[in-house]
C-alpha positions as CSV (number, residue, x, y, z in Angstrom):
1,M,23.7,41.0,29.1
2,T,23.5,40.9,25.3
3,D,26.1,38.2,25.1
4,D,24.5,36.1,27.9
5,T,21.1,36.4,26.4
6,T,22.3,35.6,22.9
7,S,24.3,32.6,24.2
8,S,21.3,31.2,26.1
9,R,18.9,31.6,23.2
10,T,21.4,30.1,20.8
11,R,21.9,27.1,23.1
12,G,18.2,26.7,23.4
13,A,17.7,26.8,19.6
14,R,17.6,23.2,18.3
15,P,19.5,22.8,15.0
16,R,17.2,22.1,12.1
17,V,18.4,19.7,9.5
18,V,17.5,20.8,6.1
19,H,17.1,17.8,3.8
20,G,17.6,19.6,0.5
21,T,15.8,19.1,-2.7
22,G,17.2,15.6,-3.3
23,R,15.7,14.1,-0.3
24,P,12.2,12.6,-0.6
25,R,9.6,13.3,2.1
26,P,9.2,10.4,4.6
27,W,5.4,10.1,4.1
28,A,5.8,10.0,0.3
29,V,8.5,7.3,0.7
30,F,6.2,5.3,2.9
31,V,3.4,5.4,0.4
32,A,5.6,4.5,-2.5
33,A,7.4,1.7,-0.6
34,F,4.1,0.3,0.7
35,A,2.7,0.1,-2.9
36,V,5.8,-1.6,-4.1
37,F,5.9,-4.2,-1.3
38,C,2.2,-4.8,-1.7
39,G,2.7,-5.4,-5.4
40,L,5.6,-7.8,-5.0
41,G,4.1,-9.7,-2.1
42,G,0.7,-9.6,-3.7
43,A,2.0,-11.1,-6.9
44,W,3.4,-14.1,-5.0
45,A,0.2,-14.4,-3.0
46,V,-2.0,-14.6,-6.1
47,A,0.4,-16.5,-8.4
48,S,1.2,-19.3,-5.8
49,P,-1.4,-22.0,-5.4
50,L,-3.4,-21.9,-2.2
51,M,-1.7,-23.7,0.7
52,S,1.5,-24.0,-1.2
53,V,3.6,-22.7,1.8
54,P,4.7,-25.0,4.6
55,D,2.0,-25.4,7.3
56,E,-0.2,-22.8,5.6
57,P,-3.4,-24.9,6.2
58,A,-2.7,-25.0,10.0
59,H,-2.1,-21.2,10.1
60,T,-5.2,-20.5,8.0
61,I,-7.4,-22.7,10.3
62,H,-5.9,-21.0,13.4
63,A,-6.6,-17.5,11.9
64,A,-10.2,-18.3,11.2
65,A,-10.6,-19.8,14.6
66,V,-9.0,-16.8,16.5
67,V,-11.3,-14.2,14.9
68,R,-14.2,-16.4,16.0
69,G,-13.1,-16.3,19.6
70,Q,-11.3,-19.7,19.7
71,L,-7.9,-18.5,20.7
72,S,-6.4,-21.9,21.2
73,G,-9.1,-24.6,20.7
74,D,-9.5,-27.9,22.5
75,P,-6.5,-30.2,22.9
76,V,-6.7,-33.6,21.2
77,E,-4.8,-36.8,21.8
78,Q,-1.9,-35.7,19.7
79,Q,0.2,-33.4,21.9
80,G,0.4,-29.8,20.6
81,W,-2.7,-30.2,18.3
82,T,-6.0,-28.6,18.9
83,R,-9.5,-28.9,17.6
84,V,-11.5,-25.9,16.5
85,T,-14.7,-25.1,14.6
86,V,-14.3,-23.1,11.4
87,P,-16.2,-22.6,8.1
88,E,-16.2,-25.7,5.9
89,Y,-14.0,-24.1,3.2
90,V,-11.3,-23.3,5.8
91,A,-11.4,-26.9,7.1
92,Q,-10.9,-28.1,3.5
93,T,-7.5,-26.4,3.3
94,T,-5.8,-29.5,4.8
95,S,-6.5,-31.4,1.5
96,L,-5.4,-28.7,-0.9
97,P,-1.6,-29.2,-0.8
98,C,-1.9,-32.4,-2.8
99,F,1.4,-31.6,-4.5
100,A,3.4,-31.2,-1.3
101,F,6.8,-32.9,-1.2
102,N,6.6,-34.1,-4.9
103,D,7.7,-31.6,-7.5
104,D,6.5,-33.8,-10.3
105,V,2.9,-33.1,-9.3
106,D,1.5,-29.8,-10.6
107,A,-1.2,-27.8,-8.8
108,S,-4.1,-29.2,-11.0
109,C,-4.6,-31.9,-8.5
110,Q,-6.3,-29.4,-6.1
111,A,-10.0,-29.9,-5.5
112,T,-12.4,-27.1,-6.1
113,V,-12.6,-24.9,-3.0
114,S,-16.0,-25.0,-1.4
115,D,-18.0,-21.8,-0.8
116,S,-19.8,-23.4,2.2
117,D,-19.4,-21.6,5.5
118,A,-21.1,-24.3,7.5
119,D,-19.4,-24.9,10.9
120,T,-17.0,-27.8,10.5
121,S,-14.5,-29.4,13.0
122,A,-10.9,-29.1,12.1
123,V,-7.5,-29.9,13.7
124,T,-4.5,-27.6,13.6
125,T,-0.9,-27.8,14.8
126,A,-0.9,-23.9,15.2
127,G,-3.7,-23.7,17.8
128,S,-1.3,-22.8,20.6
129,Y,0.5,-20.0,18.6
130,D,0.3,-16.4,19.8
131,P,-3.0,-15.0,18.5
132,V,-1.9,-11.4,17.6
133,Y,-1.0,-12.1,14.0
134,Y,-3.9,-14.4,13.4
135,A,-6.5,-11.9,14.8
136,F,-5.7,-9.5,11.9
137,V,-5.1,-12.0,9.1
138,G,-8.3,-13.9,9.9
139,L,-10.6,-10.9,9.5
140,P,-11.5,-11.6,5.8
141,S,-13.0,-15.0,6.8
142,L,-15.7,-13.1,8.7
143,V,-17.1,-11.4,5.5
144,L,-16.0,-13.6,2.6
145,D,-16.3,-17.3,1.7
146,G,-14.4,-19.8,-0.3
147,K,-11.4,-19.1,-2.4
148,A,-12.0,-15.3,-2.2
149,S,-11.6,-15.5,1.6
150,L,-8.5,-17.5,1.5
151,Y,-6.8,-15.2,-1.0
152,A,-8.0,-12.2,1.1
153,M,-6.4,-13.6,4.2
154,R,-3.1,-13.8,2.3
155,G,-3.7,-10.2,1.2
156,F,-4.1,-9.0,4.7
157,S,-0.8,-10.7,5.6
158,V,0.8,-8.9,2.7
159,I,-0.7,-5.5,3.8
160,L,0.7,-6.0,7.4
161,S,4.2,-6.9,6.2
162,A,4.2,-4.2,3.5
163,A,3.3,-1.5,6.1
164,L,6.1,-2.6,8.4
165,L,8.7,-2.8,5.7
166,A,7.6,0.6,4.2
167,S,7.8,2.2,7.6
168,A,11.4,0.9,7.8
169,V,12.3,2.5,4.5
170,A,10.6,5.8,5.6
171,A,12.8,5.7,8.7
172,L,16.0,5.0,6.7
173,V,15.6,8.0,4.4
174,Q,15.5,10.3,7.5
175,R,19.1,9.3,8.3
176,R,21.9,11.7,7.5
177,S,23.0,9.2,4.8
178,S,21.0,6.2,3.7
179,R,22.5,5.1,0.3
180,W,23.9,1.8,1.5
181,S,21.0,1.0,3.9
182,L,18.6,1.4,1.0
183,M,20.6,-1.0,-1.0
184,A,20.6,-3.4,2.0
185,V,16.8,-3.3,1.9
186,V,16.9,-4.5,-1.7
187,V,19.3,-7.3,-0.8
188,L,17.4,-8.4,2.2
189,T,14.2,-8.6,0.2
190,T,15.1,-12.0,-1.1
191,P,12.6,-14.1,-3.1
192,M,12.1,-16.2,0.0
193,V,11.1,-13.1,2.0
194,L,8.5,-12.2,-0.7
195,F,7.3,-15.7,-0.8
196,I,6.6,-15.8,2.9
197,T,5.1,-12.3,2.8
198,G,2.5,-13.6,0.3
199,S,1.3,-16.4,2.6
200,V,-0.6,-16.9,5.8
201,N,2.4,-17.5,8.1
202,P,3.5,-15.6,11.2
203,S,7.1,-15.6,9.9
204,S,6.0,-12.8,7.5
205,M,5.2,-10.5,10.4
206,E,8.3,-11.6,12.3
207,I,10.6,-10.7,9.5
208,S,9.0,-7.4,8.6
209,A,8.6,-6.3,12.3
210,A,12.3,-7.1,12.8
211,V,13.3,-4.9,9.9
212,A,11.0,-2.0,11.1
213,L,12.3,-2.2,14.7
214,F,15.9,-2.1,13.7
215,A,15.4,0.8,11.2
216,W,13.6,3.0,13.7
217,L,16.1,2.2,16.5
218,T,18.9,3.0,14.2
219,L,17.3,6.4,13.3
220,L,16.9,7.2,17.0
221,R,20.5,6.4,17.7
222,E,21.9,8.4,14.9
223,R,19.8,11.5,15.4
224,A,19.3,11.4,19.1
225,D,21.3,14.7,19.4
226,E,18.4,16.4,17.6
227,G,15.8,15.1,20.0
228,L,13.6,12.1,20.5
229,P,10.3,12.7,18.6
230,V,7.3,10.8,20.0
231,H,6.3,9.3,16.7
232,R,9.7,7.6,16.3
233,I,9.6,6.1,19.8
234,A,6.0,5.0,19.1
235,M,7.1,3.2,15.9
236,V,9.7,1.4,18.0
237,A,7.0,0.4,20.5
238,V,4.7,-0.9,17.7
239,S,7.3,-2.9,15.8
240,A,8.8,-4.3,19.0
241,S,5.4,-5.4,20.4
242,L,4.5,-7.1,17.1
243,L,7.9,-8.9,17.0
244,A,7.4,-10.1,20.5
245,N,4.1,-11.7,19.6
246,T,5.0,-13.5,16.4
247,R,6.4,-16.9,17.4
248,S,7.8,-18.2,20.7
249,I,11.4,-17.3,19.5
250,G,10.3,-13.7,18.8
251,L,11.3,-12.6,22.3
252,L,14.8,-13.7,21.7
253,W,15.1,-11.8,18.4
254,L,13.6,-8.7,20.1
255,L,16.4,-8.8,22.7
256,V,19.1,-9.3,20.1
257,I,17.9,-6.5,17.9
258,V,17.5,-4.0,20.7
259,V,21.0,-4.8,22.1
260,A,22.7,-4.6,18.7
261,S,21.0,-1.3,17.6
262,T,21.4,0.7,20.9
263,L,25.1,0.2,21.7
264,D,25.5,3.9,22.5
265,L,25.7,5.3,26.0
266,A,24.8,8.8,24.8
267,L,21.5,7.4,23.3
268,W,20.6,5.7,26.6
269,R,21.2,8.8,28.6
270,R,18.8,10.7,26.4
271,L,16.3,7.9,26.4
272,L,16.2,7.5,30.2
273,R,15.2,11.2,30.4
274,S,12.4,10.8,28.0
275,V,8.8,10.3,29.2
276,A,7.9,8.8,25.8
277,F,10.6,6.2,26.2
278,W,9.2,5.0,29.6
279,V,5.7,4.8,28.1
280,A,7.1,2.8,25.1
281,A,9.0,0.6,27.5
282,A,5.9,-0.2,29.4
283,V,4.0,-1.0,26.2
284,I,6.8,-3.3,25.0
285,G,7.1,-4.9,28.4
286,A,3.4,-5.6,28.6
287,A,3.5,-7.1,25.0
288,S,6.5,-9.3,26.0
289,V,4.8,-10.5,29.2
290,F,1.7,-11.4,27.3
291,S,3.8,-13.4,24.8
292,L,5.7,-15.2,27.5
293,L,2.5,-16.0,29.5
294,W,0.8,-17.3,26.3
295,V,3.7,-19.7,25.6
296,L,3.7,-21.0,29.2
297,A,-0.1,-21.3,29.4
298,T,-0.7,-23.0,26.1
299,Q,2.5,-25.1,26.2
300,S,3.2,-24.1,22.6
301,L,6.7,-25.4,22.8
302,S,5.5,-29.0,23.3
303,P,6.5,-31.5,20.6
304,T,3.8,-32.0,18.0
305,V,5.2,-34.6,15.6
306,P,8.3,-36.9,15.9
307,N,11.3,-35.7,14.0
308,P,14.6,-37.4,13.2
309,G,17.2,-37.2,15.9
310,V,15.0,-37.3,19.0
311,G,17.1,-38.3,21.9
312,S,20.4,-37.0,20.5
313,T,22.8,-35.0,22.7
314,F,23.3,-31.2,22.8
315,E,26.8,-31.6,21.3
316,S,25.5,-33.6,18.3
317,G,22.7,-31.0,17.6
318,F,25.1,-28.1,18.0
319,I,27.8,-29.5,15.8
320,R,25.4,-30.4,13.0
321,M,23.7,-27.0,13.0
322,I,26.9,-25.0,13.1
323,F,27.8,-26.3,9.6
324,L,24.2,-26.1,8.3
325,T,24.0,-22.4,9.2
326,F,26.4,-21.6,6.4
327,E,25.1,-24.2,4.0
328,N,21.5,-23.0,4.2
329,G,21.9,-20.2,1.7
330,Q,19.2,-21.8,-0.4
331,G,16.8,-21.4,2.5
332,Y,17.7,-17.7,2.9
333,V,17.4,-16.9,-0.8
334,G,14.6,-19.2,-1.8
335,I,13.2,-22.7,-1.2
336,F,9.6,-22.7,-2.1
337,G,6.5,-24.9,-1.8
338,W,6.7,-27.5,0.9
339,L,10.5,-27.3,0.8
340,D,10.3,-29.0,-2.6
341,A,11.0,-26.2,-5.0
342,P,14.4,-24.7,-4.5
343,A,15.5,-21.5,-6.2
344,P,17.9,-21.8,-9.2
345,A,21.4,-22.5,-8.1
346,T,22.8,-19.5,-9.9
347,T,20.4,-17.1,-8.0
348,V,21.3,-18.7,-4.7
349,V,25.1,-18.3,-5.3
350,L,25.0,-14.8,-6.6
351,W,22.5,-13.5,-4.0
352,S,24.5,-15.1,-1.2
353,C,27.6,-13.4,-2.6
354,C,25.9,-10.0,-2.4
355,M,25.0,-10.7,1.2
356,I,28.5,-11.8,2.2
357,V,30.2,-8.8,0.5
358,L,27.8,-6.4,2.2
359,V,28.4,-7.8,5.6
360,L,32.2,-8.2,5.2
361,A,32.5,-4.6,3.9
362,A,30.7,-3.3,6.9
363,L,32.9,-5.2,9.4
364,V,36.0,-4.0,7.6
365,F,35.2,-0.4,6.8
366,G,32.5,0.4,9.4
367,R,33.2,2.1,12.6
368,G,31.6,2.8,16.0
369,P,28.2,1.5,17.2
370,A,27.1,0.6,13.7
371,R,29.9,-1.8,13.1
372,L,29.7,-3.2,16.6
373,G,26.0,-3.8,16.1
374,T,26.6,-5.6,12.8
375,A,29.1,-7.9,14.6
376,V,26.6,-8.6,17.4
377,L,23.9,-9.5,14.9
378,A,26.3,-11.6,12.8
379,L,27.4,-13.5,15.9
380,A,23.7,-14.2,16.8
381,F,23.0,-15.4,13.3
382,V,25.9,-17.9,13.6
383,V,25.5,-19.2,17.1
384,A,21.8,-18.9,17.8
385,P,20.6,-21.8,15.5
386,P,23.2,-24.3,16.9
387,I,22.5,-23.4,20.5
388,I,18.7,-23.6,20.0
389,Q,18.9,-26.8,18.0
390,G,21.3,-28.4,20.5
391,I,18.9,-27.6,23.3
392,A,15.9,-28.8,21.4
393,V,17.2,-31.9,19.7
394,T,16.7,-34.3,22.7
395,D,13.0,-33.7,22.9
396,Y,12.1,-32.5,19.4
397,G,14.7,-33.9,17.1
398,Y,16.2,-31.9,14.2
399,I,13.5,-29.2,13.7
400,W,15.4,-26.1,12.6
401,Q,14.6,-24.6,9.2
402,S,16.6,-21.9,7.6
403,R,13.6,-19.5,7.5
404,Y,13.5,-19.5,11.3
405,I,16.6,-17.2,11.4
406,L,15.5,-14.9,8.6
407,A,14.4,-12.2,11.1
408,V,18.0,-11.9,12.3
409,L,19.6,-12.2,8.8
410,V,17.6,-9.3,7.4
411,C,18.8,-7.2,10.4
412,V,22.4,-8.2,9.8
413,L,22.2,-6.9,6.3
414,L,20.4,-3.7,7.3
415,S,22.9,-3.1,10.0
416,A,25.7,-3.6,7.5
417,G,24.2,-1.0,5.2
418,A,23.9,1.5,8.1
419,A,27.5,0.9,9.0
420,L,28.6,1.6,5.4
421,D,26.5,4.8,5.3
422,E,28.4,6.1,8.3
423,A,31.8,5.0,6.9
424,F,31.2,6.4,3.4
425,P,28.8,9.4,3.6
426,A,30.2,11.1,0.5
427,P,27.9,12.1,-2.4
428,T,27.2,9.4,-5.0
429,T,29.8,9.5,-7.8
430,G,29.2,8.6,-11.5
431,R,30.8,5.2,-11.1
432,M,28.8,4.5,-7.9
433,K,25.6,5.3,-9.7
434,T,26.5,2.8,-12.5
435,L,27.3,0.1,-9.9
436,V,23.9,0.8,-8.2
437,V,22.1,0.4,-11.5
438,V,23.9,-2.8,-12.4
439,V,23.2,-4.4,-9.0
440,L,19.6,-3.4,-9.0
441,A,19.2,-4.8,-12.5
442,A,21.0,-8.1,-11.6
443,L,18.9,-8.6,-8.5
444,G,15.8,-7.8,-10.6
445,V,16.6,-10.5,-13.2
446,M,17.2,-13.0,-10.4
447,Q,13.9,-12.1,-8.7
448,L,12.0,-12.5,-12.0
449,H,13.8,-15.7,-12.9
450,T,13.0,-17.2,-9.5
451,F,9.4,-16.2,-9.8
452,V,8.9,-17.9,-13.2
453,W,11.0,-20.9,-12.1
454,T,8.7,-21.5,-9.1
455,L,5.6,-21.0,-11.2
456,R,6.7,-23.7,-13.6
457,R,6.7,-26.2,-10.6
458,Y,3.0,-25.6,-10.2
459,V,1.9,-24.9,-13.8
460,V,3.4,-28.1,-15.4
461,G,5.6,-29.7,-12.7
462,W,9.2,-30.9,-13.0
463,S,8.6,-34.4,-14.2
464,D,10.2,-35.7,-17.5
465,Q,6.7,-35.9,-19.0
466,S,5.8,-32.3,-18.1
467,G,6.7,-31.0,-21.5
468,G,9.3,-28.6,-20.2
469,W,9.2,-24.8,-20.4
470,G,7.3,-24.8,-23.7
471,A,4.3,-26.6,-22.1
472,M,3.8,-23.5,-19.8
473,F,2.7,-21.7,-23.0
474,T,1.1,-24.5,-25.0
475,D,-0.3,-26.9,-22.4
476,P,-0.5,-25.4,-18.9
477,R,-2.1,-27.8,-16.5
478,W,-2.8,-25.2,-13.8
479,A,-2.8,-21.4,-13.8
480,P,-3.5,-18.7,-11.2
481,S,-6.4,-16.4,-11.8
482,G,-5.6,-14.3,-14.8
483,G,-2.9,-16.6,-16.0
484,W,0.8,-16.9,-15.0
485,I,2.0,-14.5,-17.7
486,V,-0.1,-11.7,-16.4
487,W,1.3,-12.0,-12.9
488,T,4.8,-12.4,-14.2
489,V,4.4,-9.1,-16.0
490,V,2.9,-7.5,-12.9
491,F,5.8,-8.7,-10.8
492,A,8.4,-7.4,-13.3
493,A,6.7,-4.0,-13.6
494,V,6.5,-3.5,-9.8
495,W,10.1,-4.5,-9.3
496,A,11.2,-2.2,-12.1
497,T,9.2,0.6,-10.5
498,G,10.7,-0.1,-7.1
499,A,14.2,-0.2,-8.5
500,V,13.8,3.2,-10.2
501,L,12.5,4.7,-7.0
502,T,15.3,3.1,-5.0
503,A,18.0,4.5,-7.4
504,R,16.4,8.0,-7.2
505,A,16.3,7.9,-3.4
506,M,19.9,6.7,-3.2
507,S,21.1,9.5,-5.4
508,G,19.5,12.0,-3.0
509,S,20.5,10.3,0.2
510,A,24.1,11.5,0.5
511,P,24.7,14.4,2.9
512,G,27.1,16.2,0.6
513,R,24.6,19.0,-0.4
514,D,22.5,18.9,2.7
515,E,25.2,19.4,5.4
516,P,26.2,23.0,4.4
517,A,22.5,23.9,4.2
518,A,22.0,22.5,7.7
519,R,25.0,24.5,9.0
520,R,23.7,27.7,7.4
521,S,20.3,27.0,9.0
522,V,21.9,26.7,12.4
523,E,23.9,29.9,11.9
524,A,20.8,31.7,10.7
525,T,18.8,30.6,13.7
526,A,21.6,31.8,16.0
527,S,21.7,35.2,14.2
528,S,18.0,35.7,14.4
529,A,18.0,34.9,18.1
530,A,20.8,37.5,18.6
531,V,18.9,40.4,17.0
532,P,16.1,40.8,19.4
533,A,18.5,40.2,22.3
534,S,20.6,43.2,21.3
535,R,17.5,45.3,21.0
536,D,16.4,44.4,24.5
537,A,19.8,45.4,25.8
């Protein structure tokens, strides 16, 4: 009787993993990561001229229209365009990117933004886009006017992306080992990702929601044997629903990420027995159905403007894109403005090397579901753009831009980090700590260099008559509020803070000290369960 009772109570006792003194608390990690991502994205949002991101005027107009109940607007003669009524200062945004496509022109050409909120008719190419992102980002336009409203809309986009990215980091630190996946977060946060984060563009939510979804699914898979907490499943449902309602291609990325991160039969057996899973599945299904119905009802996939290559065959589109996928490193690392301000070549090469080494190391040294998931995501990264471009080239022409695949690329890198965590869970050595510091410092220098490099394009321009780098100090033709030096210092300080926090979290993420404590906790739980059982006997 004693043995049976002890056995049953011991089996019923769930092992409690003790994180040890080196592991930060998830909520504290979220707060710290949220502040860092807000600081980095916010610096780009304020330092970049208004409407200096591709199609930002169209997205801004759509956001202001959506929060005023105009979810799609009225179709105009140009297919795919719609007409809406928005405040005058919002309608004015179409004239602000006077520097677009010409890097010799600095941002001083911009007209003063009006403070008038008089109803004005405007046309947007984003009127048929899914309204979920815009319903949040457009909120500041209901209470603010003029330039303050436009910057606040950028700020809301930063907050949304920062919250999703921070939640991903909070999920990663709860894994048994997260050293390499935390480094992967640093690598995937390219200057291009931060540039998009600081703009009004649904790609920002697409990228951050993809990172959050993959991180929470990875945590569920790895620790499913300890149970399926409702809050983890809820975070999967939230991030998946947001990803499904970003752009029309968001549904495809959702499918790819779910497949790649849940290649584990044991996980699915546990999920299928969970009520929370079925509730989350219903929520994600409803969000996906809404996204699909919206695309079909608004014809958001209809061609809007003619592009080169219209009428070409699938084969020509596929072959051209299969080579560009590997040549688009500049677009993954950084090509700013209206695709007229590429990042420094050195940064592109070195950052691309970090990405390649991380993924190849995971494919070589990883094992099990984590390595298989990395392979699936890497395959999707390579073949999805050529297939999509091949299908679209006949009606749309060559439309693919490198940022369209960023949501998959960031997940490839994060999956690679997770695979390396499982392959090398040993505590951090002295040499490894040195390598971490060197990599973080190198990436930080490249981030700062790219930030200032891009600012020069708007402060003085790249023409021979611009006066060069010295003119940024002696004769700036344009400057963000507070001056470009202030925001450069802010960016550097926030990155340094984030790098220090990352290094500290990585040093405490290895399971070396925690696993014995966890085993002792399990043994203690079993012993305490056995004592009253023997007394009852």
